[in-house]
N, C-alpha and C positions, 0 to 999 in steps of 0.2 A: 504494500500500500504506500502511496506516495508520501503521505504525511507521517506515517509511523516509522520513524527513523531511530536508530540507536546512536545517541549522541556520545561524545567523548565521555570517559568515565567520571570526570568531575561534574558533569551535568546530571540533571534528574534522569532516571532511567527511562527507557523508551515507552514503557506503559504509562508512566506519569506524563511524559511529554505529550502523548496522544490524549490523555485525559485532560490536560491543560488546554490543548488545542480545541477539543470538543467543548469544554466549558466556555472558552473565549467565543467560539462560534454561537453557542446558545445565548450568551450575554448579548451578542450583536443582534440576534433576532429580537431580544427583549427590549432593546433601545432603538431599534431601527425606525420606529414610527416618528422619531424627531427628525429624520433625514429625508423623508419623502422619496424621491426617485433614486436616491443613492443607497437605498436599503440593500439591494443585491451586492453592490460594490463593498459595503461595509462587511457583509456576511462573508463574501469571498476573501477579503483581506484578513478577516479574523481566522478563517479556516486555514489560510496559507501563511500567516505571519511568521511562523517558526520553521517553514519548509527548509530553510538554509542550514538547519542542524543535521540534515541527512548526510551521512558520511561521504557519499559520492559527490555531493554538491559543495563540500567544505573546502573550497580552493584557498580562501583567505583565512578561514577559521572564524570569520565574523558573520554570523548567520543572517543578519538583515541584508548585507551586501551579496553574499553567496546566493541567498534565496531570490533576491530581486534579479540577479543576473540569470539564474536558471529560468525564472518565469519569462523574462524578456527574450533570452537567446534560444531556449529550447521550446518554448510554448507560445512565443509572440503574444504574450498576455497584454491586456489593456494597459495603456501607459499609466493611467491613474492608479490601477491596482498595483502595478509594479512599484510605483513611487510610494504608495502607502506601505507596502511590505518593507521596502528599503529603509524607510524612515520611521517605522513604528516605535512608539514609546521612547522618543527622543534619542534615536540611534545615532544622530550626529554627534552627540556628546560622548557616546561610547567610541564612535569612530575616531574622534579626536584623541582619546586615551590610547587607541590602538595605532595611531599614525596613518589612518586612512580617511580622514575627514574630507580632504580635497577630492579623493576618488569618489566617495559616496555623494558629496554635494554636486559634483560635476556630472556624474552619470545619472543621478536620480534626484533632481531638485525637489525641495519640499513643495507639497501641494499648498496652494493658497486657498484652502478650504477648511478654516479653523474647526468648525463643528464636526466635520468628517474625521479630521486628524485626531481631534480630542476624543471622539467616540471610540476609535480604535485603541487609544491609550486607556480609556476607561475600561473597555472590555478586557484588555490584557492585564491591567494593573488592579483589577478587582476580582481576579480569578486565581485561585491557588494552583500549585503544580498538579494537584489531583483533581482539578476541575471545579472545585467548590467556590462559592462566593466568598469574598473577603473584603476588607477595607484596603484602600491604597496604602495606608500607614502600615498595616500588618503585612501586606505584600512586599513593600520595600524592606521592612525589617527581616522578613523571611529570606529575601534575596541577599541582604547583607550578611545574615548568619550563614547562609549556604556557601557563599563565595569568600567571605572574609573582607574586612574593610580595606586591606592593603592590596587586594587583587585589582585587576583592570575593571572587572564588573563592579566590585565594591566601591572603587573610586568613582566610576560612572554613576552608579545608582545614588550615591550621596549627593553628587552634583545635580542629578536630574530630579531628585525627590521634590523640590519646590515646584518645578514645572509639572511633574506628574500629578501632584496634589491639586494644582490649579486647574489642570485639564479635567480631572475627575469632578471637581466642584462645578466647573462650567457645564459639564454634561448632566450632572445631577440637577442643576438649576433649570436646564432645558427640559429635562424629564418632568420636573415639578410643574413647570409652566404649561406643558403640553397635555391636553386632555387625552386620556387613553381610549 
């Protein structure tokens, strides 16, 4: 299966990676009513956001970049979908930590669609590794504890946390304002 990949040993096991992906996709369905015509795009991006963890795709070892290149080069996927996957959950900040920010920013510019971008952050950052709902604060704490504060991911998530929390708050406000 395309999305069920065995990531490197320091990552969550493949069963949990798939559970997380399914949870993120379910969350996308639950918030999609605030996006109107972009519902399908959000759901697809949620289902594909971690595809770059698949070992055969891990050319750089940075899953947003590897996944976006795979979707673009092997599947000729919709440009907006590819850019969402490439930049999900403030990937530019992690790309900077990894020394590939310029590559990511040049190949896959950020979408100028704040609610859509925020919605994918919301879905990813309110879903645990096992696919359950959580708060963004607990998700960031879980990532920090799993990777350690001195790792690339630990440094990235500490820097991204304020942006993640702001994205989640904006989506929660949009959900509250929108009748179901």
